[in-house]
Wavefront OBJ file of the C-alpha trace (Angstrom):
o trace
v 95.799 4.786 23.427
v 95.022 7.034 20.457
v 92.558 9.912 20.437
v 90.132 7.837 18.396
v 90.058 5.096 21.007
v 89.369 7.109 24.152
v 85.613 7.328 23.719
v 85.716 11.086 24.362
v 84.262 13.691 22.039
v 86.830 14.086 19.242
v 88.836 17.313 19.127
v 91.159 18.397 16.341
v 94.293 18.898 18.416
v 93.990 15.407 19.919
v 94.882 13.751 16.607
v 97.978 15.614 15.464
v 100.542 13.385 17.154
v 98.816 10.262 15.814
v 98.699 11.676 12.264
v 102.426 12.469 12.388
v 103.091 8.816 13.231
v 101.249 7.384 10.229
v 103.758 5.496 8.052
v 101.828 4.192 5.042
v 98.785 5.017 2.931
v 97.063 2.049 4.565
v 97.713 3.654 7.982
v 96.027 6.803 6.654
v 93.096 4.734 5.383
v 92.590 3.073 8.768
v 92.882 6.401 10.576
v 90.315 8.002 8.269
v 87.922 5.072 8.715
v 88.041 5.507 12.483
v 87.746 9.279 12.189
v 84.690 8.862 9.962
v 83.028 6.652 12.563
v 83.975 9.015 15.401
v 82.160 11.841 13.616
v 79.134 9.606 12.911
v 79.631 9.623 9.152
v 79.578 6.778 6.633
v 82.404 7.354 4.182
v 85.384 9.569 3.521
v 87.308 10.662 0.463
v 90.704 12.276 -0.016
v 91.093 13.754 -3.498
v 93.455 15.821 -5.549
v 91.458 18.714 -6.943
v 90.538 17.582 -10.480
v 91.436 19.711 -13.475
v 88.586 21.368 -15.374
v 89.186 18.874 -18.195
v 88.997 15.828 -15.910
v 85.914 13.601 -16.144
v 86.790 10.732 -13.795
v 86.414 11.027 -10.029
v 88.067 7.665 -9.346
v 91.353 8.674 -10.978
v 91.495 11.789 -8.771
v 90.682 9.944 -5.538
v 93.799 9.301 -3.468
v 92.138 7.243 -0.721
v 88.426 6.658 -0.211
v 85.910 4.438 1.533
v 83.080 5.335 -0.844
v 81.232 2.219 -2.030
v 82.747 0.955 -5.290
v 79.305 0.843 -6.925
v 78.632 4.481 -6.068
v 81.957 5.564 -7.547
v 81.365 3.518 -10.697
v 77.896 4.975 -11.289
v 79.139 8.499 -10.537
v 81.742 8.227 -13.285
v 79.547 6.318 -15.744
v 76.947 9.086 -15.544
v 79.585 11.809 -15.936
v 78.503 13.477 -12.698
v 81.837 15.179 -12.097
v 81.112 17.543 -14.985
v 79.044 20.528 -13.800
v 79.438 19.457 -10.163
v 78.555 22.400 -7.873
v 80.830 20.865 -5.226
v 83.903 20.893 -7.468
v 83.030 24.368 -8.692
v 83.011 25.594 -5.107
v 86.253 23.756 -4.244
v 87.973 25.450 -7.185
v 86.722 28.907 -6.215
v 87.191 28.865 -2.452
v 89.478 27.486 0.239
v 86.827 27.613 2.960
v 85.293 24.396 4.346
v 81.592 23.912 3.652
v 78.682 21.539 4.228
v 76.777 20.248 1.191
v 73.302 18.717 1.114
v 72.270 17.015 -2.138
v 68.678 18.189 -1.674
v 69.566 21.812 -0.914
v 69.111 24.694 -3.317
v 72.890 25.066 -3.702
v 73.029 21.497 -5.022
v 70.968 22.254 -8.137
v 72.739 21.339 -11.379
v 72.358 22.885 -14.807
v 72.621 19.542 -16.653
v 69.305 18.022 -15.552
v 70.981 15.448 -13.290
v 69.961 16.867 -9.906
v 67.388 14.127 -9.257
v 69.872 11.443 -10.252
v 72.362 12.768 -7.695
v 69.718 12.929 -4.958
v 68.506 9.380 -5.629
v 72.017 7.961 -5.897
v 73.378 9.436 -2.682
v 70.220 8.724 -0.702
v 70.454 5.099 -1.843
v 73.866 4.824 -0.172
v 72.746 6.934 2.813
v 75.239 9.677 1.983
v 73.045 12.700 1.148
v 75.098 15.160 3.215
v 78.791 15.827 3.033
v 81.323 18.184 4.585
v 84.269 19.307 2.440
v 87.601 20.597 3.687
v 89.854 22.164 1.007
v 93.568 21.737 1.616
v 96.934 21.619 -0.133
v 100.399 20.141 0.297
v 103.822 21.804 0.485
v 104.211 21.748 -3.306
v 100.959 23.680 -3.756
v 98.944 20.672 -4.938
v 95.329 21.430 -4.041
v 92.984 18.807 -2.722
v 90.159 18.177 -0.312
v 88.991 15.750 2.334
v 85.319 14.963 2.764
v 83.095 13.075 5.195
v 79.698 11.922 3.948
v 76.662 10.350 5.580
v 73.094 10.971 6.684
v 73.706 12.640 10.056
v 72.698 16.212 10.873
v 74.997 18.997 9.633
v 78.272 19.303 11.513
v 78.408 21.980 14.190
v 80.760 24.960 13.695
v 83.093 23.411 16.283
v 83.145 20.081 14.427
v 83.815 21.844 11.127
v 86.731 23.702 12.726
v 88.210 20.508 14.196
v 87.812 18.538 10.969
v 89.364 21.336 8.934
v 92.393 21.325 11.242
v 92.663 17.527 11.049
v 92.322 17.571 7.245
v 95.273 19.943 6.835
v 97.512 17.577 8.771
v 96.213 14.401 7.110
v 96.673 15.750 3.568
v 100.161 17.003 4.390
v 101.180 13.695 5.986
v 99.788 11.746 3.042
v 101.838 13.880 0.644
v 104.959 13.131 2.704
v 104.237 9.393 2.571
v 103.672 9.464 -1.176
v 106.876 11.439 -1.761
v 108.777 8.962 0.380
v 107.337 6.048 -1.603
v 108.400 7.745 -4.854
v 111.945 8.207 -3.566
v 112.074 4.537 -2.559
v 110.940 3.363 -5.991
v 113.662 5.454 -7.619
v 116.362 3.619 -5.649
v 115.464 0.090 -6.830
v 117.249 -1.151 -9.957
v 115.646 -3.099 -12.800
v 116.823 -6.524 -11.577
v 115.429 -5.929 -8.082
v 112.096 -4.925 -9.582
v 112.144 -7.979 -11.894
v 112.712 -10.271 -8.920
v 109.874 -8.624 -6.995
v 107.563 -8.996 -9.992
v 108.255 -12.707 -10.338
v 107.952 -13.214 -6.580
v 104.535 -11.531 -6.745
v 103.652 -14.027 -9.504
v 104.347 -16.890 -7.075
v 107.759 -17.949 -8.353
v 110.480 -19.311 -6.054
v 114.038 -17.999 -6.090
v 115.135 -21.058 -8.077
v 112.397 -20.498 -10.665
v 113.225 -16.788 -10.938
v 116.886 -17.693 -11.444
v 115.952 -19.918 -14.405
v 113.691 -17.231 -15.911
v 116.252 -14.434 -15.606
v 119.354 -16.498 -16.310
v 120.856 -15.777 -12.893
v 122.059 -17.891 -9.997
v 119.669 -18.536 -7.126
v 122.162 -16.783 -4.824
v 122.022 -13.643 -6.999
v 118.220 -13.656 -7.009
v 118.163 -13.882 -3.209
v 120.679 -11.045 -3.075
v 118.420 -8.816 -5.220
v 115.376 -9.687 -3.138
v 117.204 -9.011 0.116
v 118.365 -5.608 -1.156
v 114.857 -4.745 -2.350
v 113.451 -5.749 1.030
v 115.867 -3.412 2.836
v 115.295 -0.520 0.421
v 111.535 -0.829 0.883
v 112.002 -0.798 4.675
v 110.274 -4.158 5.102
v 111.243 -7.260 7.065
v 110.762 -10.009 4.470
v 110.072 -10.528 0.779
v 106.342 -11.011 1.340
v 106.073 -7.571 2.898
v 108.369 -6.169 0.200
v 106.059 -7.445 -2.538
v 102.999 -6.077 -0.731
v 104.571 -2.627 -0.407
v 105.841 -2.645 -3.992
v 102.303 -3.399 -5.179
v 100.819 -0.692 -2.966
v 103.116 2.079 -4.214
v 102.750 0.996 -7.838
v 106.345 -0.213 -8.227
v 105.116 -3.532 -9.631
v 101.769 -4.535 -11.106
l 1 2 3 4 5 6 7 8 9 10 11 12 13 14 15 16 17 18 19 20 21 22 23 24 25 26 27 28 29 30 31 32 33 34 35 36 37 38 39 40 41 42 43 44 45 46 47 48 49 50 51 52 53 54 55 56 57 58 59 60 61 62 63 64 65 66 67 68 69 70 71 72 73 74 75 76 77 78 79 80 81 82 83 84 85 86 87 88 89 90 91 92 93 94 95 96 97 98 99 100 101 102 103 104 105 106 107 108 109 110 111 112 113 114 115 116 117 118 119 120 121 122 123 124 125 126 127 128 129 130 131 132 133 134 135 136 137 138 139 140 141 142 143 144 145 146 147 148 149 150 151 152 153 154 155 156 157 158 159 160 161 162 163 164 165 166 167 168 169 170 171 172 173 174 175 176 177 178 179 180 181 182 183 184 185 186 187 188 189 190 191 192 193 194 195 196 197 198 199 200 201 202 203 204 205 206 207 208 209 210 211 212 213 214 215 216 217 218 219 220 221 222 223 224 225 226 227 228 229 230 231 232 233 234 235 236 237 238 239 240 241 242 243 244 245
């Protein structure tokens, strides 16, 4: 039984072994969803710290459970520019709690009321942010948002500790996925692409001018390289890590 399933008050150190065992980005997503619920929040986000010149929050989000509509409106309105949250994340490595109606949330672009209305609509007016970084020095942050009361100092400490481990584990998973994609050759990727398009081995053989045996050979090798048990799982993983579209 994992720490998130015991029903006890969550503590930071209880999760470390579980985080170390996460194998995929989807595992991280499911863990973060359960963590969000355990801390009585509504949504989470894991981001790479955007560059000053970046205008799109969605492209900097690694994994998130924010409502798609909220994200779309946030970017359409250009709310990342002049964000007091991002300004603070760039200037400090300390965790902090942000309330959209607080004095520290005031913006100098006249969009304060828009932010308040938008986040209250999705019942996410308060958010805790936990700056972190990976082994390469890539800076990022993990946040939990909702409409609960501010986190206690003990909760902030536990979530900060958890965030460090989650961000580091996620970086390891992404690096591993990149190494895997580098090992597949063009023919293996072609076969995965056509399999994703619903083609059989015989049909792929006709398209690529190969024998059906050769196509199956490529698919079997791709399946092993992706550490999956069959071609369906191989296609799913290849799509998830961006190896095929």
